[in-house]
ROBAZA-460237 format. One line per field, with one value per residue: residue number from 1; residue in three letters; y, x, z of N, C-alpha, C, O in turn. Coordinates in nm, 4 decimals. Example, Ala and Ser with C-alpha at 12.3 -4.5 7.8 and 13.67 -1.06 7.14 Angstrom:
<recs>
guza (1 | 2)
miza (ALA | SER)
n.y (-0.5690 | -0.2250)
n.x (1.3190 | 1.2850)
n.z (0.7800 | 0.7080)
ca.y (-0.4500 | -0.1060)
ca.x (1.2300 | 1.3670)
ca.z (0.7800 | 0.7140)
c.y (-0.3300 | 0.0030)
c.x (1.3200 | 1.2900)
c.z (0.7800 | 0.7870)
o.y (-0.3319 | 0.1138)
o.x (1.4236 | 1.3409)
o.z (0.8465 | 0.8039)
</recs>
This chain:
<recs>
guza (1 | 2 | 3 | 4 | 5 | 6 | 7 | 8 | 9 | 10 | 11 | 12 | 13 | 14 | 15 | 16 | 17 | 18 | 19 | 20 | 21 | 22 | 23 | 24 | 25 | 26 | 27 | 28 | 29 | 30 | 31 | 32 | 33 | 34 | 35 | 36 | 37 | 38 | 39 | 40 | 41 | 42 | 43 | 44 | 45 | 46 | 47 | 48 | 49 | 50 | 51 | 52 | 53 | 54 | 55 | 56 | 57 | 58 | 59 | 60 | 61 | 62 | 63 | 64 | 65 | 66 | 67 | 68 | 69 | 70 | 71 | 72 | 73 | 74 | 75 | 76 | 77 | 78 | 79 | 80 | 81 | 82 | 83 | 84 | 85 | 86 | 87 | 88 | 89 | 90)
miza (MET | LYS | ILE | THR | GLU | LEU | GLN | MET | LYS | ASP | VAL | ILE | ALA | MET | GLU | THR | GLY | GLU | ARG | LEU | GLY | TYR | ILE | SER | ASP | LEU | ASP | ILE | ASP | THR | GLN | ARG | GLY | ARG | LEU | GLN | GLY | LEU | VAL | LEU | THR | LEU | LYS | GLY | LYS | ALA | MET | GLY | LEU | PHE | GLY | LYS | GLU | GLU | GLU | LEU | VAL | ILE | PRO | TRP | ASP | GLN | ILE | VAL | ASN | ILE | GLY | ALA | ASP | VAL | ILE | LEU | VAL | LYS | LYS | SER | GLY | TYR | SER | GLY | TYR | SER | THR | SER | GLN | LYS | SER | GLU | SER | ASP)
n.y (-0.1168 | 0.2233 | 0.5449 | 0.7517 | 0.6254 | 0.5703 | 0.8315 | 0.9126 | 0.8069 | 0.8333 | 0.8870 | 0.7274 | 0.7343 | 0.4474 | 0.3971 | 0.6152 | 0.6971 | 0.9319 | 1.1476 | 1.1894 | 1.3103 | 1.3505 | 1.1523 | 1.2862 | 1.2290 | 0.9786 | 0.8233 | 0.7095 | 0.4747 | 0.5055 | 0.3752 | 0.1106 | 0.0529 | 0.0502 | 0.1132 | 0.3525 | 0.4986 | 0.6923 | 1.0170 | 1.2712 | 1.5346 | 1.7485 | 1.7680 | 2.0515 | 2.2391 | 2.4450 | 2.3968 | 2.5423 | 2.8069 | 2.9439 | 2.9824 | 2.8054 | 2.4917 | 2.1900 | 1.8770 | 1.5263 | 1.2349 | 0.9031 | 0.6170 | 0.3068 | 0.0744 | 0.1482 | 0.1349 | -0.0206 | -0.1289 | -0.1196 | -0.0233 | -0.0255 | 0.2366 | 0.3710 | 0.4206 | 0.2627 | 0.3557 | 0.3111 | 0.5113 | 0.5303 | 0.5311 | 0.6489 | 0.7394 | 0.9302 | 1.2356 | 1.5882 | 1.7477 | 1.9905 | 1.9640 | 1.7664 | 1.8972 | 2.0849 | 1.9293 | 1.8142)
n.x (0.0832 | 0.0521 | 0.1585 | 0.0013 | -0.2415 | -0.3168 | -0.3487 | -0.5872 | -0.7860 | -1.0317 | -0.9663 | -1.0944 | -1.2270 | -1.2775 | -1.4474 | -1.6249 | -1.6948 | -1.6063 | -1.4600 | -1.1252 | -0.9318 | -0.7036 | -0.4411 | -0.1222 | 0.1408 | 0.3942 | 0.5178 | 0.8252 | 1.0571 | 1.3710 | 1.6026 | 1.5344 | 1.3792 | 1.1002 | 0.7474 | 0.6188 | 0.3878 | 0.0967 | 0.0752 | -0.1505 | -0.3355 | -0.5289 | -0.8857 | -1.0816 | -0.8883 | -0.7851 | -0.5572 | -0.3756 | -0.4536 | -0.6075 | -0.4662 | -0.2154 | -0.1420 | -0.2481 | -0.1135 | -0.1410 | -0.0115 | -0.0751 | -0.0122 | 0.1187 | 0.0213 | -0.2329 | -0.3936 | -0.6672 | -0.7921 | -0.7360 | -0.9242 | -1.1091 | -1.2035 | -1.1735 | -0.9748 | -0.9654 | -0.9187 | -0.8147 | -0.9350 | -0.9641 | -0.7606 | -0.5605 | -0.2444 | -0.1382 | 0.0078 | 0.0156 | 0.2027 | 0.2998 | 0.3226 | 0.5175 | 0.7409 | 0.7943 | 0.8861 | 1.1161)
n.z (0.0000 | -0.0790 | 0.0492 | -0.0470 | -0.0910 | 0.1715 | 0.2648 | 0.1558 | 0.3069 | 0.5669 | 0.9119 | 1.1844 | 1.5122 | 1.6910 | 1.9140 | 1.9324 | 1.6783 | 1.5777 | 1.3404 | 1.3022 | 1.1429 | 0.8664 | 0.7216 | 0.7197 | 0.7227 | 0.7948 | 1.0899 | 1.1333 | 1.2540 | 1.1911 | 1.2658 | 1.3212 | 1.1045 | 1.1109 | 1.1126 | 1.3199 | 1.3707 | 1.2664 | 1.1319 | 1.1781 | 1.0245 | 1.1963 | 1.1939 | 1.0876 | 1.0567 | 0.8110 | 0.6038 | 0.7537 | 0.7330 | 0.9181 | 1.1549 | 1.3493 | 1.2191 | 1.3554 | 1.4449 | 1.5006 | 1.6453 | 1.5893 | 1.7551 | 1.6289 | 1.7567 | 1.8290 | 1.6122 | 1.4756 | 1.2445 | 0.8950 | 0.6459 | 0.3297 | 0.2918 | 0.5333 | 0.8327 | 1.1312 | 1.4663 | 1.8082 | 2.0678 | 2.3389 | 2.6281 | 2.4948 | 2.3727 | 2.2103 | 2.0753 | 2.0146 | 1.7549 | 1.8314 | 2.1058 | 2.1118 | 1.9994 | 2.1949 | 2.4037 | 2.3063)
ca.y (0.0000 | 0.3479 | 0.6491 | 0.8287 | 0.5497 | 0.5929 | 0.9706 | 0.9311 | 0.7431 | 0.9016 | 0.8192 | 0.7289 | 0.6771 | 0.3308 | 0.4021 | 0.7234 | 0.7235 | 1.0656 | 1.1570 | 1.2586 | 1.3882 | 1.2790 | 1.1222 | 1.3794 | 1.1761 | 0.8569 | 0.8299 | 0.5903 | 0.4540 | 0.4777 | 0.2842 | -0.0274 | 0.0359 | 0.0140 | 0.2182 | 0.3800 | 0.5507 | 0.7787 | 1.1578 | 1.3247 | 1.6753 | 1.7474 | 1.8285 | 2.1879 | 2.3286 | 2.4561 | 2.4161 | 2.6405 | 2.9424 | 3.0049 | 2.9559 | 2.6977 | 2.3610 | 2.0918 | 1.7386 | 1.4287 | 1.1075 | 0.7841 | 0.5052 | 0.1905 | -0.0221 | 0.1997 | 0.1140 | -0.1432 | -0.1860 | -0.0332 | -0.0712 | 0.0329 | 0.3805 | 0.4304 | 0.3584 | 0.2661 | 0.3624 | 0.3161 | 0.6429 | 0.5146 | 0.5001 | 0.6989 | 0.8000 | 1.0153 | 1.3713 | 1.6809 | 1.7757 | 2.1078 | 1.9111 | 1.6934 | 1.9885 | 2.1510 | 1.8366 | 1.7736)
ca.x (0.0000 | 0.1274 | 0.1149 | -0.1071 | -0.3643 | -0.3516 | -0.3889 | -0.7234 | -0.8791 | -1.0670 | -0.9257 | -1.2132 | -1.2157 | -1.3653 | -1.5467 | -1.7220 | -1.7269 | -1.5574 | -1.3576 | -1.0137 | -0.8568 | -0.6437 | -0.2990 | -0.0355 | 0.2776 | 0.4176 | 0.6230 | 0.9060 | 1.1804 | 1.4705 | 1.7042 | 1.4851 | 1.3054 | 0.9624 | 0.6465 | 0.5812 | 0.2525 | 0.0448 | 0.0650 | -0.2751 | -0.3709 | -0.6567 | -0.9974 | -1.1127 | -0.7781 | -0.7832 | -0.4227 | -0.3031 | -0.4964 | -0.6722 | -0.3845 | -0.1171 | -0.1996 | -0.2160 | -0.0981 | -0.1535 | 0.0516 | -0.1470 | 0.0825 | 0.0811 | -0.0561 | -0.3690 | -0.4664 | -0.7461 | -0.8176 | -0.7230 | -1.0230 | -1.1079 | -1.2299 | -1.1439 | -0.8802 | -1.0217 | -0.8185 | -0.8626 | -0.9141 | -0.9545 | -0.6246 | -0.4809 | -0.1187 | -0.0875 | 0.0411 | 0.0230 | 0.3422 | 0.3420 | 0.3664 | 0.6419 | 0.8527 | 0.8246 | 0.9564 | 1.2438)
ca.z (0.0000 | -0.0895 | 0.1427 | -0.1085 | -0.0676 | 0.3118 | 0.2837 | 0.1071 | 0.4001 | 0.6908 | 1.0340 | 1.2692 | 1.6471 | 1.6938 | 2.0218 | 1.9171 | 1.5383 | 1.5460 | 1.2370 | 1.3652 | 1.0448 | 0.7544 | 0.7364 | 0.6490 | 0.7213 | 0.8712 | 1.1910 | 1.1055 | 1.3297 | 1.0873 | 1.3183 | 1.3088 | 0.9796 | 1.1455 | 1.1192 | 1.4582 | 1.3793 | 1.1615 | 1.1684 | 1.1236 | 1.0292 | 1.2652 | 1.1217 | 1.1276 | 1.0216 | 0.6651 | 0.5522 | 0.8320 | 0.7019 | 1.0335 | 1.2723 | 1.3383 | 1.1895 | 1.4589 | 1.4019 | 1.6072 | 1.6101 | 1.6343 | 1.7618 | 1.5482 | 1.8347 | 1.8466 | 1.4870 | 1.4840 | 1.1131 | 0.7786 | 0.5503 | 0.1960 | 0.2961 | 0.6633 | 0.9247 | 1.2664 | 1.5716 | 1.9467 | 2.1276 | 2.4842 | 2.6690 | 2.3849 | 2.4150 | 2.1035 | 2.1147 | 1.9025 | 1.7228 | 1.9067 | 2.2351 | 2.0909 | 1.9770 | 2.3213 | 2.4921 | 2.2441)
c.y (0.1244 | 0.4501 | 0.7320 | 0.7579 | 0.5681 | 0.7331 | 0.9974 | 0.8750 | 0.8327 | 0.8198 | 0.8400 | 0.6657 | 0.5676 | 0.3440 | 0.5026 | 0.7472 | 0.8609 | 1.0590 | 1.2445 | 1.3463 | 1.2990 | 1.2573 | 1.2218 | 1.3236 | 1.0452 | 0.8824 | 0.6991 | 0.5893 | 0.4121 | 0.3825 | 0.1385 | -0.0541 | -0.0050 | 0.1367 | 0.2331 | 0.4255 | 0.6367 | 0.9207 | 1.2139 | 1.4756 | 1.6777 | 1.8186 | 1.9692 | 2.2864 | 2.3295 | 2.4951 | 2.5254 | 2.7835 | 3.0157 | 2.9771 | 2.8407 | 2.5641 | 2.2611 | 1.9530 | 1.6488 | 1.2996 | 0.9948 | 0.6693 | 0.3821 | 0.0916 | 0.0253 | 0.1821 | -0.0214 | -0.2090 | -0.0796 | -0.0919 | -0.0014 | 0.1845 | 0.4483 | 0.3521 | 0.3743 | 0.2647 | 0.3624 | 0.4552 | 0.6324 | 0.4717 | 0.5507 | 0.7706 | 0.8862 | 1.1538 | 1.4601 | 1.7110 | 1.8996 | 2.0652 | 1.8403 | 1.7895 | 2.0632 | 2.0611 | 1.7938 | 1.8715)
c.x (0.0885 | 0.0731 | 0.0012 | -0.2416 | -0.4111 | -0.4067 | -0.5316 | -0.8281 | -0.9064 | -1.0151 | -1.0373 | -1.1822 | -1.3211 | -1.4774 | -1.6585 | -1.7693 | -1.6800 | -1.4490 | -1.2454 | -0.9357 | -0.8041 | -0.4950 | -0.2185 | 0.1065 | 0.2816 | 0.5287 | 0.7018 | 1.0296 | 1.2864 | 1.5798 | 1.6633 | 1.4131 | 1.1617 | 0.8725 | 0.6015 | 0.4366 | 0.2168 | 0.0370 | -0.0586 | -0.2739 | -0.5111 | -0.7636 | -1.0223 | -1.0018 | -0.7655 | -0.6438 | -0.3460 | -0.3458 | -0.5520 | -0.5951 | -0.2899 | -0.1875 | -0.1542 | -0.2070 | -0.1028 | -0.0893 | -0.0292 | -0.0463 | 0.0292 | -0.0056 | -0.1992 | -0.4541 | -0.5343 | -0.7594 | -0.7943 | -0.8137 | -1.0107 | -1.1215 | -1.1870 | -1.0353 | -0.9396 | -0.9096 | -0.8868 | -0.8363 | -0.9029 | -0.8136 | -0.5222 | -0.3561 | -0.0568 | -0.0554 | 0.0404 | 0.1692 | 0.3898 | 0.3873 | 0.5002 | 0.7591 | 0.8907 | 0.9073 | 1.0916 | 1.3543)
c.z (0.0000 | 0.0095 | 0.0830 | -0.0925 | 0.0763 | 0.3328 | 0.2387 | 0.2035 | 0.5203 | 0.8081 | 1.1355 | 1.4049 | 1.6595 | 1.7962 | 1.9951 | 1.7751 | 1.4926 | 1.4385 | 1.2921 | 1.2686 | 0.9345 | 0.7801 | 0.6536 | 0.6355 | 0.7989 | 0.9711 | 1.1804 | 1.1941 | 1.2273 | 1.1343 | 1.2982 | 1.1778 | 1.0033 | 1.1482 | 1.2637 | 1.4704 | 1.2599 | 1.2138 | 1.0985 | 1.1261 | 1.0863 | 1.1855 | 1.1735 | 1.0989 | 0.8703 | 0.6168 | 0.6265 | 0.8079 | 0.8234 | 1.1614 | 1.2463 | 1.3174 | 1.2952 | 1.3963 | 1.5236 | 1.5597 | 1.6729 | 1.6372 | 1.6868 | 1.6272 | 1.8638 | 1.7206 | 1.4931 | 1.3476 | 1.0063 | 0.6720 | 0.4157 | 0.1989 | 0.4253 | 0.7368 | 1.0633 | 1.3683 | 1.7075 | 2.0003 | 2.2794 | 2.5215 | 2.5704 | 2.4333 | 2.3053 | 2.1555 | 1.9923 | 1.8764 | 1.7951 | 2.0464 | 2.2200 | 2.0770 | 2.1045 | 2.4116 | 2.4377 | 2.2718)
o.y (0.1295 | 0.4436 | 0.7779 | 0.8238 | 0.5802 | 0.7520 | 1.0966 | 0.8948 | 0.9000 | 0.6968 | 0.9532 | 0.5595 | 0.5927 | 0.3059 | 0.4784 | 0.8106 | 0.9025 | 0.9759 | 1.3610 | 1.4475 | 1.1882 | 1.3346 | 1.2398 | 1.3655 | 1.0063 | 0.9549 | 0.5920 | 0.6905 | 0.2972 | 0.3162 | 0.0538 | -0.1694 | -0.0843 | 0.2474 | 0.1377 | 0.3948 | 0.6522 | 0.9427 | 1.2058 | 1.5373 | 1.6159 | 1.9176 | 2.0021 | 2.4069 | 2.2263 | 2.6125 | 2.5929 | 2.8752 | 3.1384 | 2.9507 | 2.7856 | 2.5292 | 2.2490 | 1.9180 | 1.6907 | 1.2586 | 0.9913 | 0.6276 | 0.3581 | 0.0312 | -0.0511 | 0.2111 | -0.1241 | -0.3300 | 0.0369 | -0.1968 | 0.0719 | 0.2540 | 0.5696 | 0.2356 | 0.4865 | 0.1840 | 0.4070 | 0.5107 | 0.7167 | 0.3867 | 0.5004 | 0.8529 | 0.9123 | 1.1859 | 1.4138 | 1.7007 | 1.9136 | 2.1239 | 1.8529 | 1.7671 | 2.1012 | 2.1101 | 1.7424 | 1.8516)
o.x (0.1887 | -0.0432 | -0.0863 | -0.3449 | -0.5310 | -0.5008 | -0.5912 | -0.9478 | -0.8162 | -1.0191 | -1.0716 | -1.1205 | -1.4401 | -1.5910 | -1.7737 | -1.8727 | -1.7103 | -1.3584 | -1.2680 | -0.8790 | -0.8527 | -0.4313 | -0.2426 | 0.1826 | 0.1830 | 0.6236 | 0.6514 | 1.0984 | 1.2898 | 1.6434 | 1.7455 | 1.3882 | 1.1058 | 0.9150 | 0.5518 | 0.3698 | 0.2946 | -0.0035 | -0.0711 | -0.2188 | -0.6021 | -0.7363 | -0.9891 | -1.0207 | -0.7383 | -0.6163 | -0.2613 | -0.2804 | -0.5439 | -0.6553 | -0.2847 | -0.2807 | -0.0346 | -0.2837 | -0.0723 | -0.1102 | -0.0492 | 0.0011 | -0.0915 | -0.0966 | -0.2786 | -0.5737 | -0.4694 | -0.7407 | -0.8292 | -0.7843 | -0.9150 | -1.0593 | -1.1663 | -1.0081 | -0.9620 | -0.8170 | -1.0007 | -0.7282 | -0.8390 | -0.7540 | -0.4100 | -0.3623 | 0.0635 | -0.0886 | 0.0617 | 0.2515 | 0.5098 | 0.4810 | 0.5871 | 0.8650 | 1.0066 | 0.9902 | 1.1745 | 1.4671)
o.z (0.0714 | 0.0492 | 0.1564 | -0.0816 | 0.1014 | 0.4099 | 0.2806 | 0.1821 | 0.5700 | 0.8046 | 1.1695 | 1.4130 | 1.6407 | 1.7682 | 2.0310 | 1.7536 | 1.3807 | 1.4447 | 1.3250 | 1.3098 | 0.9121 | 0.8517 | 0.5343 | 0.5483 | 0.8614 | 0.9414 | 1.2143 | 1.2077 | 1.1832 | 1.0523 | 1.2631 | 1.1428 | 0.9275 | 1.1812 | 1.3236 | 1.5692 | 1.1658 | 1.3280 | 0.9763 | 1.2172 | 1.0311 | 1.1177 | 1.2873 | 1.1157 | 0.8089 | 0.5920 | 0.5681 | 0.8578 | 0.8302 | 1.2655 | 1.1364 | 1.3898 | 1.3217 | 1.3067 | 1.6352 | 1.4455 | 1.7944 | 1.5314 | 1.6831 | 1.5705 | 1.9185 | 1.7222 | 1.5129 | 1.3347 | 1.0254 | 0.6147 | 0.3906 | 0.1186 | 0.4276 | 0.7075 | 1.1088 | 1.3595 | 1.7214 | 1.9808 | 2.3424 | 2.4554 | 2.5641 | 2.5246 | 2.3071 | 2.2696 | 1.8802 | 1.9674 | 1.8187 | 2.1006 | 2.3064 | 2.1357 | 2.1213 | 2.4884 | 2.5128 | 2.2267)
</recs>
Protein backbone atom coordinates (compact mmCIF):
# COMPACT_ATOMS: atom_id res chain seq x y z
CA MET A 1 0.00 0.00 0.00
CA LYS A 2 1.27 3.48 -0.90
CA ILE A 3 1.15 6.49 1.43
CA THR A 4 -1.07 8.29 -1.09
CA GLU A 5 -3.64 5.50 -0.68
CA LEU A 6 -3.52 5.93 3.12
CA GLN A 7 -3.89 9.71 2.84
CA MET A 8 -7.23 9.31 1.07
CA LYS A 9 -8.79 7.43 4.00
CA ASP A 10 -10.67 9.02 6.91
CA VAL A 11 -9.26 8.19 10.34
CA ILE A 12 -12.13 7.29 12.69
CA ALA A 13 -12.16 6.77 16.47
CA MET A 14 -13.65 3.31 16.94
CA GLU A 15 -15.47 4.02 20.22
CA THR A 16 -17.22 7.23 19.17
CA GLY A 17 -17.27 7.23 15.38
CA GLU A 18 -15.57 10.66 15.46
CA ARG A 19 -13.58 11.57 12.37
CA LEU A 20 -10.14 12.59 13.65
CA GLY A 21 -8.57 13.88 10.45
CA TYR A 22 -6.44 12.79 7.54
CA ILE A 23 -2.99 11.22 7.36
CA SER A 24 -0.35 13.79 6.49
CA ASP A 25 2.78 11.76 7.21
CA LEU A 26 4.18 8.57 8.71
CA ASP A 27 6.23 8.30 11.91
CA ILE A 28 9.06 5.90 11.05
CA ASP A 29 11.80 4.54 13.30
CA THR A 30 14.70 4.78 10.87
CA GLN A 31 17.04 2.84 13.18
CA ARG A 32 14.85 -0.27 13.09
CA GLY A 33 13.05 0.36 9.80
CA ARG A 34 9.62 0.14 11.45
CA LEU A 35 6.46 2.18 11.19
CA GLN A 36 5.81 3.80 14.58
CA GLY A 37 2.52 5.51 13.79
CA LEU A 38 0.45 7.79 11.62
CA VAL A 39 0.65 11.58 11.68
CA LEU A 40 -2.75 13.25 11.24
CA THR A 41 -3.71 16.75 10.29
CA LEU A 42 -6.57 17.47 12.65
CA LYS A 43 -9.97 18.29 11.22
CA GLY A 44 -11.13 21.88 11.28
CA LYS A 45 -7.78 23.29 10.22
CA ALA A 46 -7.83 24.56 6.65
CA MET A 47 -4.23 24.16 5.52
CA GLY A 48 -3.03 26.41 8.32
CA LEU A 49 -4.96 29.42 7.02
CA PHE A 50 -6.72 30.05 10.34
CA GLY A 51 -3.84 29.56 12.72
CA LYS A 52 -1.17 26.98 13.38
CA GLU A 53 -2.00 23.61 11.90
CA GLU A 54 -2.16 20.92 14.59
CA GLU A 55 -0.98 17.39 14.02
CA LEU A 56 -1.54 14.29 16.07
CA VAL A 57 0.52 11.07 16.10
CA ILE A 58 -1.47 7.84 16.34
CA PRO A 59 0.83 5.05 17.62
CA TRP A 60 0.81 1.90 15.48
CA ASP A 61 -0.56 -0.22 18.35
CA GLN A 62 -3.69 2.00 18.47
CA ILE A 63 -4.66 1.14 14.87
CA VAL A 64 -7.46 -1.43 14.84
CA ASN A 65 -8.18 -1.86 11.13
CA ILE A 66 -7.23 -0.33 7.79
CA GLY A 67 -10.23 -0.71 5.50
CA ALA A 68 -11.08 0.33 1.96
CA ASP A 69 -12.30 3.80 2.96
CA VAL A 70 -11.44 4.30 6.63
CA ILE A 71 -8.80 3.58 9.25
CA LEU A 72 -10.22 2.66 12.66
CA VAL A 73 -8.19 3.62 15.72
CA LYS A 74 -8.63 3.16 19.47
CA LYS A 75 -9.14 6.43 21.28
CA SER A 76 -9.54 5.15 24.84
CA GLY A 77 -6.25 5.00 26.69
CA TYR A 78 -4.81 6.99 23.85
CA SER A 79 -1.19 8.00 24.15
CA GLY A 80 -0.88 10.15 21.03
CA TYR A 81 0.41 13.71 21.15
CA SER A 82 0.23 16.81 19.03
CA THR A 83 3.42 17.76 17.23
CA SER A 84 3.42 21.08 19.07
CA GLN A 85 3.66 19.11 22.35
CA LYS A 86 6.42 16.93 20.91
CA SER A 87 8.53 19.88 19.77
CA GLU A 88 8.25 21.51 23.21
CA SER A 89 9.56 18.37 24.92
CA ASP A 90 12.44 17.74 22.44
